[in-house]
N, C-alpha and C positions, 0 to 999 in steps of 0.2 A: 504494500500500500504506500502510495507516494503522496506527500503533502501537496495541496493544490491552493489555488487562490481563494480563499474564503471570500542698491546696485551702484553701489557707490563708486566714486572716482578712486583710483588707486595707481600703483606703479606698474601696471601690466605692460604698458608700452616699453618701459625699460626692460622688463623681463623678456618680452618678445625680441628685443634687439640682442639681448644676451643669448637667446636661443639661436638667432641667426649667426652670432659670433661663433658659438659652439659648432654650428654646422659648417662654418667656413664659407658662408654665403652672404650676400647682401640683401637677404630677404627683408621686406619691409614689415614693420610692426602692424598688427591688426588692431585698429582702434576700437575702443568701447565707448558707446555714446549713452549718456544718461543712465548708466547702470543696466542697460539692456544687454542680455547675453549676445555676443557676436555669433553670427552664423558661419558655419563651415563653408569652405569654397564650393562644395558640391551643391549648396543651395538649401539651407534650412536645417540639415542634420549631417553628421559625418557620414562618409562613405561606409558601406558595410565593412565589418572587421575583416582584415586579412588573416590568414592562418597564424602568423606570428603573434598577433594581438591576444590570442587565446591559448597559445601553447604554454604548457607548464614548464617548469625549470628542467625537469628530466628530459622532456622532448627537445627543448632548446639545446641542452648539453649534448644530446645525441647528434643534432645537426652540426653543432660546433666541432664535435669530436670527429665526425666523418667527412668534414670539409664542405658540407652543403651550405654552411654559414660560417662567418667569422665575427669576432667581437666588434670590429669596426662597423661592419654592415648592420649588425643588430643594434648597436648604439645609435647609428645614424637613423635607422628606422624609428626608434623611439623619439629621438630629437625632432624628426620631421612630424611625427604624430602629435607631439606636444605643440609644435608651432601651428599645426592645422586645427587641433581640436580644443586645446586648453583655453583659448580666449573665451569660450563659452562656459568653462568650468571653474577657472581660477584655482586649480588644484596645485599647480607648480609655481612656487614663489620665485624660483631662480633655477636656471640650469647651470651645470658645471661647464665653464668655458674650456676646460681641459679634458672633457669626457672622451672625445675622439682620440686625443693623445694617449689617454690611459688605455683605451681599447686597442690602439695600435701596439702599445707596449706589451699588452697581454698576448696579442696575436704573435708577436715576435718571440715571446717566451715559450708559448705553446706548451704549457704545463697542464695537461688534462687531469692531473691528480687533485687539483684544487676543487673543492665542491661547488664553488660559484664561478669557476673560470669563465670570464667573458659575459657574465650575467649583469645587466644594468639594473641598479637598485636606486630608489629615491629615499631620502632621509627627511624626517620631520624637522622643521626649522627650529628645533631645540638642540640638535646634535651638532657639536662643534666639528669643523673640518679645518685643518691648517693648510688652506689653499686659497684660491682667489674668490671663493664664495663667502657670503656673509653668514653669520649665525645670529638671529635677531629676535626669536620668539614672536615674529610678526610685527615688531615694534620699530618705528623709525628711530627710536632712541639708541638702538644698538647697531646702527649702520656703521659706526666707527669701531666696533669691537673686532679685534683680530686675535683669534685663538693661537696659542703657541704650539699646540699639538692637536692631533685628531682626538675626538672622543674615543673611548675604549671600543665602543661598538663599531664606529667608523673604521678604526684601525683593524679590527678583526674581519670586517667585511672585505677590506682591501687585501688583507693577508689570505683570505679565502678565494681571491681572484675576481671579486665583484668590481664592476665599473660604477663609481658613484656618479649617478646621472644628474643629480641636483637636489634641491630642497623643496619640501612641500609646505603649502599654506596651512594655517591652523587658527583656532580661536586664540586671539592675542593673549600672550602670557599664559597659554594653556587654559584659558577660560577664567583666570584669576583676576582679570581686569575689572569685570563688572559683576554685580549681583544678579543681573538679568541674563537670560540665556541667549547668546548670539553665536551659535555654533558655526565655526568656519569663517568668522570675520576677523580680519586684521587690517590695521591701517596700511601696512606695507603690501598686502596681497589682495585686499578687497574681499568680496563674499564668495566663498566656495559654494558651488551648486551641485545638487544631486543629479547624476547623469541619467537616472531613471525618469525623473521629471524635474525640469530645470527650476521650478519655483519651490522645490522642496528642500528642507534642511538636509545637509550632509551629516548632521549629528555629531556633537562633541568635538574635542580639540584636535584629534588626529584625523580630522575630516579630509584634509588634502591628501594624506597618504591613502586612505580608503578609496576616495574618488579616483585617484590616479591609477590604482590597481584595477578598479572596476572598469575604467575606460581604456585599459590597455596602454597606458602611458609609460609603463615600466613592467618589468617581470614581477617585482614584488617591492614592498616598501617597509620602512621602519616607523612605528608609532610609539607613543608613550601614553601611560595611563596613571592617573591618580584615583579617579573614580569614574569609570565608564568610557574613558577617552580612546580606548582601542576597541572594545567590544561593541559599543553603541554605533560608531560610524561603520564598523564592519557589517552590522545588521542592516543599517539603512542603505548600504551600497552593495549588498549581496556578495560579500567577500568573507574570507576567514580571518579572524583576529585572535591572536594568542596573547593574553595578559599573564606573564609568568609570575611565579612566586617571587616576592621581594627578596633579593639576594642571589637569584639564579643568573641574572644578566647584570653586568657592571654598568653603573651610571656615571662613571668618571667622564667629565667633559660634556655632560648633558645639563642644560639649564634646569635647575631644580624647581619643584613645586612643593610637595609635602613629602619629604624623604621617607617617612615611615610607611608611605603608601605608593610611592612612585615606582613604576615598572617600565621597562623598555622591551618591546616585543615586535614580532613580525606580523604583517598584514599581507595576505596573498590570495590568489584565486582558488587554491585548493589546500586541503589540510596537509598533503604531502609537501607542497612548496613551503608552507609555514614551518613544518618540521625540519626541512632542510636548512632554512634560515636560522631557526632556533639553535640548531647544533653548532653553527658558526659563532653565535653570540655568547654562549654561556661560558662561565669560568671565573676564576679569581680576578679581581681588579684591585690593584694597589691603591687606586683613588676612591674606592668604594668599600668601606669596612663591612657593609652588609653582606658582601659576597663570601665572607669567611664562614658564614653559616651554611653556605651551599656545598661545602666540601662533602664529597661522597654522593652528591645529587646531580653533578654535571654529566651530561651525556653528549658525546660528539656526534652521534648519529641517532636522531630521534625517529628516523624512518623505520628503524628495525622494530619499533613498537607498533607499527601500523599493520592492521589485519582487517581485510574486508569482512571477515566473519567475527570481528571483535566484540560485537554486542552479545553474542551467544554466551549465556551463563553469567553475564554482568547483572549486578543489582543496582538499580537506578531509582532515586527518590524524586518525588514531585512536590516541591514546597509551594503549596497553593496560597497560603496566607501571605499577603502583601505582594507576592510576585505574579499573581494572576488577578484579573478583575479590573485592571485599569484600561484595558483595550480589548474589546470583543474580537477585533480582527486578529490581534496577537494571540488571544486565547484559542480561537478556532484553529489557527496554524499550529500552535503548540499541541493541541489535542490530536491532530493528525500525526504530528511528529511522535507523540507518545505511542500511538498505534503502530507506527513503524518500528519503534524500539521493541515492543512486544512481539511483533511479527518476525523480528530478526533474532528472537531467542533471549531477549533480556527479561529479567524479572523486574517489573515496575512496582514500586511501593508508592501508593497514592491514596491519601496524602502522606507526605513526609516533611512536615513543616519545620523550619528553623525556629527553635523555641524563643529566640530573642528577636525575631524579625521586626516586629513593630517598634521595639526600642531602638534597633539599629538605624531605622529610617528617620528618627527624630531624637538623636543623641546629643545632649548639650556638650559632651566632651569632644565631639567632632569639631565644633567651632573652636574650642580651645586648642586642640592639636593642630588644626589647619592654620590658624592665625599665628600661633607660636612658631611652627616650623617654617611656614612660607616666608615670614618676615625675616627670620634669621638666616635661612638658606639663601634667599635672594640678596640680602645685604652682603653676605659673605661672598657670593658669586660676583656681584657687581664690583665689590672692593678689590677683588683679586684679578679680574679679567683685564687683559691688556687692551689698550686702545683708548680713544676719546669717546666717552659716554658717561651717563649718570653713574655715580659711584655708590648710590644706595637708593632705597625706596623713596625717601623724601625727595631726592633730586629727580627721580623718575617721574613722580607725580607733578613736580614743577615743570619738567620738560613737556609733559602731556598738556598742561595748561597753556604753556607758551605756544604749542602747536595744535591748539584745540580744533582748528579748522580741518585738520586731517586726522588727528588721533581721536578726537571726541565728537566727530561729526554725527555718528550714530550710536556709539557705545559710551556710556558714562564710565568713569573710573572709580565708582563707589566701592568696588571690591578692593582695589588697592588702598583707597583711603580708609576703609574700615580696618584693614589689617594694620595700617600704620598707626591708627589711633588705639587699637586694642593692645593692652599691655599685661599679659598673663605672666605670672611668676613661674619659675622652674618647677617648684613643688606642685603647683596646680596642674601644670602641663604633664608632669610625670604620672600623677594620679589619673588624669584624663586618658592618657595613652594606655595605661594599664587596664583601665575600665573598658576602653574600646577593644583592646585585644582579648580580654576575658569574654566579653559578650559576643564578639564575632568569631572567636576561636573555640575555646573549651566549652562554652555554654551556647555556642551558635552552630557553626558548620560542623565542627567535630562532634558535637553532641548528637545531631541528627544522623550523621554518618555512622556513629558508633551504635546508637540505639537500634537502627534498622539493618546494620551490617552492610552498608551501602558502599559501592565504588565511587559514586558521584551523584550529584543532583542535576536536574535538567529543568529549565524554565524558559519562557520567552525572554529574549535579550532586551527588547524594548518594543514599543508599538511602531506602526508605520510612520515614516518621517512626516512631520508637520510642515506647513508652509513657512517659508522664510518671512520674518517680519523684522526689518531693520529698525523700526521705530520703537515697537513695544517689546521686542525680543521674541524668540521662538517659544512655542508651547511644548512643554515636556510633561507627559502623563505619568511615566513610571518606567522602571527598568530593573534589571537583575544585578547590577554591578556592586551595590553597597556592601553586602557581606564579604565578598572577596577583597574589596578595596580596604575595608577597615582591618581585616585579618591579615592582609598581605599575602593572600592565597591565590592560586591560579584559576583562570577561567578561559574557556575557548568558545567563541561564537562562530556558528556555521550557518550558511543560508538554509532556510526552512520553508519559505513560501512567499506568496505575494498577495497583497490586498489592493485591488484596483491597480495592479501593476507596480505597486510600491513594495520594496523588499522588507521582509521580516526574518530575523534569525532566531535560533534557540541557543542557549548557553549551557555548556557542561561545566560544572564547578566542583572542585574537590578540596582536599586538605593540602597542607604544605607539601611541595615537591612532587605532586601527583601528575605532573605534565605528561609522563608516559601513558598513564591510564586515560587521561582526558583526550589526548590525541588519538589513542586507539579507538575510543568510543566515537569521537567526532568523525574520524575517517570512515568507520564502518557505517555510521549514519549517512554521511555524504555519499558513499558508494551505493547505498540502498535507495537513495532518493534522487541524486543528481539534479538538484533544484536550480542551481545557478544558470543564468542565461545573461548574455551581454546586454548592456543598457540600450535603451531606445532613444534617449535624448529628447523626450517629449517636451515641447514648449509649454509655457505656462498656461496658454489659453486652450489646451486640448485636454478634455476629459476631467476626471476627478482630481 
């Protein structure tokens, strides 16, 4: 049984010129007028996807290995596709002007032993690269920042043979700028748009990475998550997102949010591709003390855990309280997904509620932890980062006021201002963090897993994407992300269905370091359903 369907001004002209530079051409920038998505050259929507746009990493590697393709041609293909399609999506904030040079170097090396040899990957614009690209969190204030070294994840991707294709757009400061929800908007990159329907939200701060993967602008991408920022945009854009256990992937050189919750993870079109990327990212990071806890849990090859029959014999719980009921469309799709799990041989325990679910969604300690950590982490980052830019949160707020015509045109900075004014002490913070962890871990996720002897939980990731509203902010009805976010535990979102053509995913969630189990379950579900289909780029005035 298969689940079924139950515009602001920005720097895009500059980005387009950089794409032309990377291509080594004099291609003209595609203008954007009045916030209206630009049309592709073919007249209203992109040309049908070529085979390369939907090939997975293993298939691309096969073509690279047998000579039907080389890294330069593949990189050029994605750069040309970004130039042609991204003006309507605003997913890519900047392309790497040295991408083709990197690809040629890899072709000359010809080392097929590297797991990502010749594979072009995009990075969320929180990930530092010591090259000619910027690292800005979507903010104009950081255009002068010049990292001295690659982030750990960027260095590991390069070591694995990947071509760093560019940086993706995001919710500015990973959503920390405003108390209202403006998913995928930044002063530097404009408003990212959902490729399945262009007036719909791309959902949460890794939106550019998820949109780029969905639209075939790269082979895969890197996102980050504090609470929902990988799995939610993956759901909304019909791709796979892996939010790892905190400490599995090093965060050195990644602009911080809330360190006790921050994760860096892959976004891809298939679970197998996400597993391949995850294996290149994990490991100890001298710049991230949290990775010390990961010793004994790092796997260089997560694909060995994938099994198309991996649902057989699994015990999976359905936490209905809180995580169902906010969207009838998401509920319908999740019910069909649950039927697939049963049909594939899993034992489904329904309901299997998280005992602390209601408390987790309205936990006073979350405000304490987020404000305390965000303020200190950001101040520390800005103080240490080289280049000309604000050196602390107070100076950043002042910069935004001085450049309000661009930074504050649509989005207020009341989130940054609230954090600046809140002043929690260390004791209050430590007590709040301990409470968060206890309620989310031992009395939350672990309690329900232990009580019912479960391998994982499954629930809708979030509802169908709402309409973009730059003035009032996007509508957000609910989602699955909070328990894993507060616990620092892993979650995997995989496509599950469509509501009026809008994607909805389901999330598999488990205890710490359970990525092998979650990937096995998600892969088996994906193989049983094969829900994903390429986006249609429907304009705003068509249909629901």
